C-alpha positions, 0 to 999 in steps of 0.5 A, spaced: 269 086 835 272 082 840 278 084 844 284 082 848 286 086 854 293 086 855 298 089 859 303 095 856 310 095 860 310 102 857 305 105 862 303 098 866 295 099 864 291 094 861 289 096 854 284 093 849 288 090 843 283 087 837 283 079 837 285 079 830 292 082 833 293 076 838 293 071 832 300 071 828 306 074 829 307 081 829 312 086 831 308 091 835 301 091 837 296 097 837 290 098 842 283 101 840 286 107 844 292 108 839 297 106 844 302 102 841 307 097 844 313 092 840 311 085 842 317 084 846 314 090 851 307 087 851 305 082 857 299 077 854 296 078 861 290 082 864 294 086 869 294 092 872 289 098 871 285 098 865 286 104 861 280 109 861 280 110 853 280 103 851 274 102 856 270 108 853 272 106 846 270 099 847 264 101 851 261 105 845 261 099 841 257 095 845 249 094 842 244 098 845 239 093 848 235 099 852 229 096 847 228 090 852 226 093 858 
């Protein structure tokens, strides 16, 4: 699943939000780490430190390409 990385004004970290949340009007957004942010408190910019939990969860979804080596 594709993600957008946006900054939460609550913790000033950049979280991974499912791309389908970026399309359309929403009152709040929920990151893959379950951090939720109301629309008025999310900055649609990739700024600040990346959320470690989001990085791990997104990373575990990457395909295993070790068979190519």
